[in-house]
N, CA and C atoms as a LAMMPS dump frame, in Angstrom:
ITEM: TIMESTEP
0
ITEM: NUMBER OF ATOMS
210
ITEM: BOX BOUNDS ff ff ff
-5.0000000000000000e+02 5.0000000000000000e+02
-5.0000000000000000e+02 5.0000000000000000e+02
-5.0000000000000000e+02 5.0000000000000000e+02
ITEM: ATOMS id mol type element x y z
1 1 1 N 455.017 354.916 -126.1
2 1 2 C 455.621 356.124 -125.612
3 1 3 C 454.995 357.345 -126.271
4 2 1 N 454.661 357.222 -127.545
5 2 2 C 454.04 358.35 -128.237
6 2 3 C 452.681 358.667 -127.625
7 3 1 N 451.894 357.638 -127.328
8 3 2 C 450.577 357.863 -126.722
9 3 3 C 450.727 358.524 -125.355
10 4 1 N 451.715 358.113 -124.576
11 4 2 C 451.949 358.727 -123.265
12 4 3 C 452.313 360.189 -123.415
13 5 1 N 453.106 360.5 -124.414
14 5 2 C 453.535 361.88 -124.635
15 5 3 C 452.394 362.763 -125.137
16 6 1 N 451.326 362.152 -125.639
17 6 2 C 450.182 362.907 -126.153
18 6 3 C 448.984 362.879 -125.21
19 7 1 N 449.088 362.163 -124.105
20 7 2 C 447.954 361.974 -123.2
21 7 3 C 447.706 363.196 -122.32
22 8 1 N 446.447 363.401 -121.982
23 8 2 C 446.076 364.4 -120.976
24 8 3 C 446.066 363.769 -119.593
25 9 1 N 445.795 362.454 -119.57
26 9 2 C 445.701 361.704 -118.322
27 9 3 C 446.282 360.318 -118.544
28 10 1 N 447.138 359.894 -117.619
29 10 2 C 447.678 358.535 -117.653
30 10 3 C 447.293 357.859 -116.342
31 11 1 N 446.629 356.73 -116.446
32 11 2 C 446.273 355.944 -115.266
33 11 3 C 447.069 354.65 -115.331
34 12 1 N 447.949 354.467 -114.369
35 12 2 C 448.756 353.253 -114.266
36 12 3 C 448.078 352.342 -113.249
37 13 1 N 447.731 351.136 -113.679
38 13 2 C 446.948 350.246 -112.827
39 13 3 C 447.67 348.933 -112.592
40 14 1 N 447.921 348.616 -111.327
41 14 2 C 448.404 347.302 -110.937
42 14 3 C 449.779 346.926 -111.428
43 15 1 N 450.699 347.86 -111.48
44 15 2 C 452.053 347.544 -111.9
45 15 3 C 453.054 348.19 -110.953
46 16 1 N 454.162 347.51 -110.736
47 16 2 C 455.202 348.038 -109.855
48 16 3 C 455.987 349.167 -110.507
49 17 1 N 455.853 349.316 -111.814
50 17 2 C 456.565 350.339 -112.593
51 17 3 C 458.072 350.235 -112.416
52 18 1 N 458.557 349.004 -112.388
53 18 2 C 459.988 348.769 -112.261
54 18 3 C 460.578 348.084 -113.483
55 19 1 N 459.737 347.732 -114.45
56 19 2 C 460.203 347.037 -115.644
57 19 3 C 460.09 347.975 -116.844
58 20 1 N 461.197 348.158 -117.518
59 20 2 C 461.238 349.021 -118.699
60 20 3 C 461.095 348.174 -119.953
61 21 1 N 460.502 348.686 -120.986
62 21 2 C 460.277 350.093 -121.266
63 21 3 C 458.97 350.654 -120.719
64 22 1 N 458.03 349.821 -120.274
65 22 2 C 456.718 350.35 -119.892
66 22 3 C 456.797 351.315 -118.715
67 23 1 N 457.726 351.149 -117.806
68 23 2 C 457.849 352.075 -116.676
69 23 3 C 458.15 353.494 -117.139
70 24 1 N 458.711 353.627 -118.311
71 24 2 C 459.035 354.943 -118.835
72 24 3 C 457.838 355.773 -119.269
73 25 1 N 456.657 355.162 -119.373
74 25 2 C 455.501 355.939 -119.813
75 25 3 C 455.074 356.967 -118.771
76 26 1 N 455.272 356.674 -117.496
77 26 2 C 454.855 357.62 -116.455
78 26 3 C 455.645 358.926 -116.553
79 27 1 N 456.972 358.899 -116.51
80 27 2 C 457.679 360.175 -116.639
81 27 3 C 457.491 360.838 -118.008
82 28 1 N 457.306 360.042 -119.063
83 28 2 C 457.071 360.622 -120.387
84 28 3 C 455.759 361.41 -120.406
85 29 1 N 454.722 360.832 -119.846
86 29 2 C 453.425 361.513 -119.785
87 29 3 C 453.512 362.766 -118.917
88 30 1 N 454.171 362.649 -117.787
89 30 2 C 454.295 363.785 -116.866
90 30 3 C 455.058 364.936 -117.53
91 31 1 N 456.165 364.623 -118.201
92 31 2 C 456.942 365.655 -118.896
93 31 3 C 456.106 366.365 -119.95
94 32 1 N 455.177 365.644 -120.555
95 32 2 C 454.328 366.215 -121.601
96 32 3 C 453.142 366.984 -121.032
97 33 1 N 453.018 367.018 -119.702
98 33 2 C 451.951 367.788 -119.077
99 33 3 C 450.725 367.005 -118.675
100 34 1 N 450.758 365.682 -118.806
101 34 2 C 449.603 364.866 -118.425
102 34 3 C 449.494 364.763 -116.907
103 35 1 N 448.297 364.587 -116.451
104 35 2 C 448.085 364.222 -115.053
105 35 3 C 448.316 362.725 -114.954
106 36 1 N 448.883 362.294 -113.822
107 36 2 C 449.229 360.887 -113.629
108 36 3 C 448.545 360.361 -112.376
109 37 1 N 447.833 359.258 -112.533
110 37 2 C 447.198 358.571 -111.412
111 37 3 C 447.761 357.162 -111.362
112 38 1 N 448.244 356.762 -110.189
113 38 2 C 448.784 355.416 -110.002
114 38 3 C 447.86 354.656 -109.066
115 39 1 N 447.385 353.511 -109.529
116 39 2 C 446.542 352.624 -108.726
117 39 3 C 447.337 351.346 -108.523
118 40 1 N 447.851 351.145 -107.328
119 40 2 C 448.68 349.97 -107.056
120 40 3 C 448.719 349.724 -105.552
121 41 1 N 448.752 348.474 -105.149
122 41 2 C 448.763 348.131 -103.732
123 41 3 C 450.058 348.523 -103.033
124 42 1 N 451.15 348.518 -103.773
125 42 2 C 452.466 348.81 -103.206
126 42 3 C 453.028 350.107 -103.78
127 43 1 N 453.942 350.731 -103.07
128 43 2 C 454.583 351.939 -103.612
129 43 3 C 455.332 351.647 -104.91
130 44 1 N 455.439 352.669 -105.753
131 44 2 C 456.184 352.563 -107.006
132 44 3 C 457.255 353.657 -107.022
133 45 1 N 458.237 353.536 -107.897
134 45 2 C 459.266 354.567 -107.986
135 45 3 C 458.736 355.929 -108.458
136 46 1 N 457.517 355.963 -108.994
137 46 2 C 456.982 357.204 -109.552
138 46 3 C 455.866 357.82 -108.719
139 47 1 N 455.635 357.309 -107.535
140 47 2 C 454.588 357.874 -106.678
141 47 3 C 454.817 359.363 -106.429
142 48 1 N 456.062 359.765 -106.333
143 48 2 C 456.386 361.156 -106.035
144 48 3 C 456.026 362.133 -107.133
145 49 1 N 455.911 361.673 -108.375
146 49 2 C 455.547 362.586 -109.462
147 49 3 C 454.081 362.45 -109.857
148 50 1 N 453.384 361.498 -109.256
149 50 2 C 451.976 361.285 -109.59
150 50 3 C 451.109 362.39 -108.99
151 51 1 N 450.036 362.7 -109.679
152 51 2 C 449.063 363.658 -109.156
153 51 3 C 448.183 363.009 -108.102
154 52 1 N 448.008 361.694 -108.211
155 52 2 C 447.24 360.936 -107.221
156 52 3 C 447.78 359.515 -107.177
157 53 1 N 447.849 358.966 -105.973
158 53 2 C 448.244 357.573 -105.756
159 53 3 C 447.13 356.929 -104.951
160 54 1 N 446.552 355.871 -105.499
161 54 2 C 445.433 355.189 -104.852
162 54 3 C 445.859 353.785 -104.47
163 55 1 N 445.745 353.463 -103.193
164 55 2 C 446.179 352.169 -102.683
165 55 3 C 445.021 351.21 -102.399
166 56 1 N 443.815 351.586 -102.714
167 56 2 C 442.682 350.705 -102.477
168 56 3 C 442.643 349.61 -103.548
169 57 1 N 441.9 348.535 -103.311
170 57 2 C 441.848 347.426 -104.268
171 57 3 C 441.412 347.884 -105.668
172 58 1 N 442.077 347.355 -106.673
173 58 2 C 441.814 347.736 -108.056
174 58 3 C 440.351 347.475 -108.435
175 59 1 N 439.817 346.34 -107.985
176 59 2 C 438.438 345.98 -108.323
177 59 3 C 437.415 346.97 -107.798
178 60 1 N 437.757 347.716 -106.761
179 60 2 C 436.862 348.744 -106.237
180 60 3 C 437.194 350.119 -106.847
181 61 1 N 438.461 350.369 -107.027
182 61 2 C 438.904 351.691 -107.446
183 61 3 C 438.62 351.977 -108.906
184 62 1 N 438.91 351.027 -109.779
185 62 2 C 438.725 351.255 -111.215
186 62 3 C 437.286 351.578 -111.589
187 63 1 N 436.291 350.845 -111.097
188 63 2 C 434.908 351.209 -111.421
189 63 3 C 434.552 352.614 -110.946
190 64 1 N 435.101 353.026 -109.808
191 64 2 C 434.832 354.394 -109.318
192 64 3 C 435.464 355.435 -110.229
193 65 1 N 436.696 355.176 -110.677
194 65 2 C 437.364 356.125 -111.576
195 65 3 C 436.62 356.244 -112.904
196 66 1 N 436.232 355.112 -113.452
197 66 2 C 435.512 355.115 -114.724
198 66 3 C 434.144 355.779 -114.555
199 67 1 N 433.475 355.49 -113.458
200 67 2 C 432.178 356.105 -113.196
201 67 3 C 432.291 357.602 -113.014
202 68 1 N 433.351 358.065 -112.364
203 68 2 C 433.535 359.498 -112.15
204 68 3 C 433.816 360.205 -113.462
205 69 1 N 434.443 359.514 -114.406
206 69 2 C 434.777 360.126 -115.694
207 69 3 C 433.57 360.182 -116.629
208 70 1 N 432.591 359.342 -116.364
209 70 2 C 431.437 359.261 -117.28
210 70 3 C 430.462 360.358 -117.1
């Protein structure tokens, strides 16, 4: 939770975000001013607060995100 509260960017990958305590990192990061990107095949309870929601396959999306950051 501390890392989420200190993050500039939080990328949630492949989780439904319905199990706590880990689901709490998304709103914690957002409250602290981080940008939030959710990569998941299905909708999550936090899609509405995310800056971006990506529904494409993780195996394709993650390499693109990492490559774009490099």
